[in-house]
C-alpha positions, 0 to 999 in steps of 0.5 A: 776888407780882405785886402786890408787884413792881408796888408796888416798881416804882412806888415806885422810879419815884416816888422817882426822879422826886421832888425835895426843894426847899429855900429858896435861900440867895441868892434870885433876883430879877427886876424891871421898872421903866419910866423915861420910855418906857424899860423896865429889867429887872434879874435877880440873886441876892440874898445875905445878910450872915449875920453875915459881914464883907462889904466889906473887904480880906479880906471876903466881897467883897474890896476891889479884886476884881471881884465878880458884883454878887450871887450865883450868876450874872452880874447882868443888866440889860436896857434897851429903849432907849439910856440914859446911865449917869453921863452916858455913853452905853449902847446898848439891850440886855442887859448882864452887870453886874459891880463892883469895890468899894473903901472909897471907890467902886465901879466898875461894868462893863457887858458885853454879855450872852452867858451867865449864868456871870459868871467869863468877863466879868472878862477881857473889855473892858466896853462901859462902866465907870463909878464912884460913891462909896460912902455909909454908911447908918444901918441894916443891910441884910441882903439885897443889894438893887438898885432904881431910885429917884428916878424922873422923866420922863427920869432915875432912880437905879440904887441898890445897898444891902448891909450898911451901904453904899449906892452909886447911879448916875445913869440917863438916858433919852431922852424928848423926841425920842421923844415929839416924833416920835410927836406929829409922826406922829400929828398928820400924820394917817393914812398911805396904809397906814393908809387901806388897812388900814382899807378892806381890813378893812371890805371883807373883813368886809362892812361899810360899803363906801362908807366902804371906798371913801372910805378906799381912794381916800385910800390911792391918791390919791398919785403912788406908787400900789401895785398891791395897794392899787389892786387892793383899790379895784377889788374894792370898786368891783365890789362896789358895782356900779360895774363901769366904774370897777372895770375902770379900777382893775383895768387900773391895778393890772394895769399897776403889777403888770406893772411890778413883775414880779408876774405873780400880780396881773397874772393876777388883774386880767386875770380880773377885767376879763374877768368884769366886762366881760361 
């Protein structure tokens, strides 16, 4: 009897945990495409035609009515940088994208993304609305499809296909400003912080201290010296056996730290000066 009850209990628990999985009628899709230096992520559910009339006055997607641009949830598009859609500016971020189709054109509504449920967006003012003409395609597209095509270094097409209808939006991304800024930064050479990080790594890991000293001297060469960087210089000098120079650096670090109100660094430098002076 005990074994029967145990078996029955296990069966009930197993049945309670079991889940029957079936294929989704409108499969979820998530894709990422880089255009220029901008990443675009698209998340949406993909309904099928399934022998239905899709775009018409009384079809599955009625003309003149706001549509979720897919199925189940709000279609979500995320842009890693500011972009333009049909020449109009759209700030970087995540957007719920809805559409109002007619026979001649679709109007797309980009709403700042807040939730996956699409119904509330229709009553909100979108961050951007743009329109594009519809075009017939000489084939049947069974599954609703969003894709990014005609990619160049600074542009692409946001393309929408379903049944026998095709619509595209012009997507523009900023490349030149970012590339030129990056070129200027790299060609200008390492910053004081870059030298400090390199020197700190070499010092902490016990690597070539002469190189560490060369880099920390570059980091502290300017007029706006940082007390933590000068402190690192003092430690490197001390480990190289240059106690006199180490004390001078510690005195400077202590003075800078005192001016900045960092008493911890004042204390550390004082202790180092006392130790190196012996």
